[in-house]
C-alpha positions as CSV (number, residue, x, y, z in Angstrom):
1,L,-18.9,-16.7,2.3
2,G,-21.0,-13.8,1.2
3,L,-23.6,-12.2,-1.2
4,R,-22.7,-10.9,-4.6
5,Y,-24.8,-7.7,-4.1
6,S,-23.6,-6.9,-0.5
7,P,-21.3,-3.9,-0.1
8,F,-19.8,-5.8,2.9
9,S,-18.9,-8.8,0.9
10,H,-17.7,-6.6,-1.9
11,R,-15.2,-5.0,0.4
12,V,-13.6,-8.4,1.1
13,E,-13.5,-9.4,-2.6
14,W,-12.0,-6.1,-3.5
15,A,-9.2,-6.5,-1.0
16,L,-8.4,-10.0,-2.2
17,K,-8.3,-8.8,-5.8
18,I,-5.9,-5.9,-4.8
19,K,-3.6,-8.4,-3.2
20,G,-3.9,-10.8,-6.1
21,V,-5.2,-13.7,-3.9
22,K,-7.2,-16.5,-5.6
23,Y,-10.3,-17.3,-3.7
24,E,-13.5,-19.3,-3.8
25,F,-16.7,-17.3,-3.4
26,I,-19.6,-19.2,-1.8
27,E,-23.0,-17.4,-2.2
28,E,-25.2,-17.6,1.0
29,D,-29.0,-17.5,1.2
30,L,-29.7,-15.4,4.2
31,Q,-33.2,-16.8,4.4
32,N,-31.8,-20.2,4.7
33,K,-28.3,-19.9,6.2
34,S,-26.0,-22.7,5.5
35,P,-24.5,-24.9,8.3
36,L,-21.1,-23.6,7.2
37,L,-22.0,-20.0,7.8
38,L,-23.6,-20.7,11.2
39,Q,-20.6,-22.7,12.2
40,S,-18.1,-20.1,10.9
41,N,-19.8,-17.1,12.5
42,P,-21.8,-18.5,15.4
43,I,-22.0,-15.1,17.2
44,H,-23.5,-12.8,14.6
45,K,-24.5,-15.4,12.0
46,K,-23.7,-12.9,9.2
47,I,-21.8,-12.6,6.0
48,P,-19.0,-12.0,5.0
49,V,-16.8,-14.6,6.5
50,L,-13.3,-15.3,5.2
51,I,-12.0,-18.9,5.8
52,H,-8.2,-19.1,5.5
53,N,-6.2,-22.2,6.5
54,G,-9.2,-23.6,8.2
55,K,-9.7,-20.4,10.4
56,C,-12.7,-18.1,10.2
57,I,-12.4,-14.3,10.2
58,C,-15.7,-12.3,10.6
59,E,-16.8,-8.7,10.1
60,S,-15.7,-7.0,6.9
61,M,-13.4,-4.3,8.4
62,V,-11.7,-6.9,10.5
63,I,-11.3,-9.1,7.4
64,L,-9.8,-6.2,5.5
65,E,-7.0,-5.8,8.1
66,Y,-6.4,-9.5,8.2
67,I,-6.1,-9.7,4.4
68,D,-3.6,-6.8,4.5
69,E,-1.4,-8.5,7.1
70,A,-1.8,-12.1,5.9
71,F,-1.0,-11.7,2.2
72,E,1.7,-10.2,0.1
73,G,0.9,-7.4,-2.3
74,P,0.0,-3.7,-2.3
75,S,-0.8,-2.3,1.1
76,I,-4.4,-1.5,2.0
77,L,-3.7,0.3,5.2
78,P,-1.1,3.1,5.2
79,K,2.4,2.3,6.7
80,D,2.6,5.6,8.6
81,P,1.0,5.2,12.1
82,Y,-0.8,8.5,12.0
83,D,-2.2,7.8,8.5
84,R,-3.3,4.3,9.7
85,A,-5.1,5.9,12.6
86,L,-6.7,8.4,10.2
87,A,-7.8,5.6,7.8
88,R,-9.4,3.7,10.7
89,F,-11.1,6.8,12.0
90,W,-12.8,7.5,8.6
91,A,-13.7,3.9,8.1
92,K,-15.4,3.7,11.4
93,Y,-17.2,7.1,10.8
94,V,-18.6,5.9,7.4
95,E,-19.5,2.5,9.0
96,D,-21.3,4.1,11.9
97,K,-23.2,6.6,9.7
98,G,-24.0,4.0,7.0
99,A,-27.1,2.8,8.8
100,A,-28.8,6.2,8.4
101,V,-28.1,6.1,4.6
102,W,-29.7,2.7,4.3
103,K,-32.7,3.7,6.4
104,S,-33.2,6.7,4.1
105,F,-34.2,4.2,1.4
106,F,-35.6,1.3,3.3
107,S,-37.8,3.0,5.9
108,K,-40.9,5.2,5.7
109,G,-42.4,8.2,7.4
110,E,-40.8,9.9,10.4
111,E,-38.1,7.2,10.7
112,Q,-37.1,7.9,7.1
113,E,-37.0,11.7,7.6
114,K,-34.9,11.4,10.7
115,A,-32.5,9.1,8.8
116,K,-32.3,11.5,5.9
117,E,-31.3,14.3,8.2
118,E,-28.5,12.2,9.7
119,A,-27.4,11.2,6.2
120,Y,-27.2,14.8,5.1
121,E,-25.1,15.6,8.1
122,M,-22.7,12.9,7.1
123,L,-22.6,14.0,3.5
124,K,-21.8,17.6,4.6
125,I,-18.8,16.4,6.6
126,L,-17.6,14.2,3.7
127,D,-18.1,17.0,1.2
128,N,-15.9,19.3,3.4
129,E,-13.3,16.5,3.8
130,F,-12.9,16.0,0.0
131,K,-12.6,19.7,-0.9
132,D,-8.8,19.4,-1.3
133,K,-8.0,15.7,-1.6
134,K,-8.9,12.6,-3.7
135,C,-9.0,10.0,-1.0
136,F,-9.6,9.7,2.7
137,V,-5.9,9.6,3.4
138,G,-4.1,12.0,1.0
139,D,-4.1,10.8,-2.6
140,K,-3.6,7.1,-1.9
141,F,-6.6,4.8,-2.3
142,G,-6.9,2.4,0.6
143,F,-8.7,1.0,3.6
144,A,-11.2,3.8,4.3
145,D,-12.0,4.2,0.6
146,I,-12.8,0.5,0.3
147,V,-15.0,0.7,3.4
148,A,-16.8,3.6,1.8
149,N,-17.9,1.6,-1.2
150,G,-21.5,2.0,0.1
151,A,-21.3,5.8,-0.2
152,A,-19.5,5.7,-3.5
153,L,-21.3,3.0,-5.5
154,Y,-24.4,1.6,-3.7
155,L,-25.8,5.0,-2.7
156,G,-26.3,5.9,-6.3
157,I,-27.9,2.5,-7.0
158,L,-30.3,3.0,-4.2
159,E,-31.2,6.5,-5.4
160,E,-31.9,5.3,-8.9
161,V,-34.0,2.4,-7.7
162,S,-36.0,4.2,-5.1
163,G,-36.4,7.7,-6.5
164,V,-35.1,9.2,-3.2
165,V,-32.3,11.5,-4.0
166,L,-29.8,12.4,-1.2
167,V,-26.9,13.7,-3.3
168,T,-26.7,16.4,-5.9
169,S,-23.7,18.2,-7.3
170,E,-25.2,21.5,-6.2
171,K,-25.4,20.4,-2.5
172,F,-22.3,18.3,-2.3
173,P,-19.9,19.2,-5.2
174,N,-16.8,17.8,-3.6
175,F,-18.4,14.5,-2.6
176,C,-19.8,14.1,-6.1
177,A,-16.3,14.8,-7.6
178,W,-14.8,12.2,-5.3
179,R,-17.6,9.7,-6.1
180,D,-17.1,10.2,-9.9
181,E,-13.4,9.7,-9.6
182,Y,-13.8,6.8,-7.3
183,C,-16.1,4.9,-9.7
184,T,-14.0,5.7,-12.8
185,Q,-10.7,4.6,-11.2
186,N,-12.0,1.4,-9.6
187,E,-14.6,0.1,-12.1
188,E,-12.7,-3.1,-12.6
189,Y,-13.3,-4.1,-9.0
190,F,-17.0,-3.4,-8.9
191,P,-19.8,-5.9,-9.2
192,S,-22.1,-5.5,-12.2
193,R,-24.2,-2.3,-11.9
194,D,-27.0,-3.8,-13.9
195,E,-27.1,-6.8,-11.5
196,L,-27.1,-4.5,-8.5
197,L,-30.1,-2.6,-9.9
198,I,-32.0,-5.8,-10.4
199,R,-31.3,-7.0,-7.0
200,Y,-32.2,-3.8,-5.1
201,R,-35.4,-3.3,-7.2
202,A,-36.7,-6.4,-5.5
203,Y,-36.3,-4.7,-2.0
204,I,-37.2,-1.1,-2.6
205,Q,-40.6,0.4,-3.4
206,P,-40.0,3.4,-5.8
207,V,-41.3,6.8,-4.7
208,D,-44.3,8.0,-6.8
209,A,-43.1,11.3,-8.2
210,S,-46.6,12.4,-9.2
211,K,-47.7,12.7,-5.5
């Protein structure tokens, strides 16, 4: 259960595709949540929800780990315990800081400026982290990278739609190099960029550059 344009739903679909698992996607209307969603996730009442063998798994990062353990196919989390811990650390960091990035586009005034400052701090840390590696854990794409789809794909969409620019190659060259490589290498797994632009234009008021 999910939304086509949600980065959280996208994480789950991506993991299922990596594993080669056939699935049925049921689009939810969050303004009119279905009885199935409310029954499947009675605590948070949010997407995504994975229903497997009649059992419901909620929260995208929890679902990613479940998919990795429940299905055959390429590993999403590293096998080495330290690398697994590292992947979980960066996934949680990106998840925790993601709210500031979204507020940079969806809020206004003082709240927006505060969110942008927090987003810049996150981007500085990520820029430093990517100065000598292609992925969060060495050179192998996996769990943390999938969780970071918001930073890699959706951030650029939101910048284009809103006119608010957080990332430039001058400020964050390593992050930009990582993002470019990320999008090039994983294009087959992404939702339609044109559709994402249409969806998010309905939610964001563009900045008037003439002011």
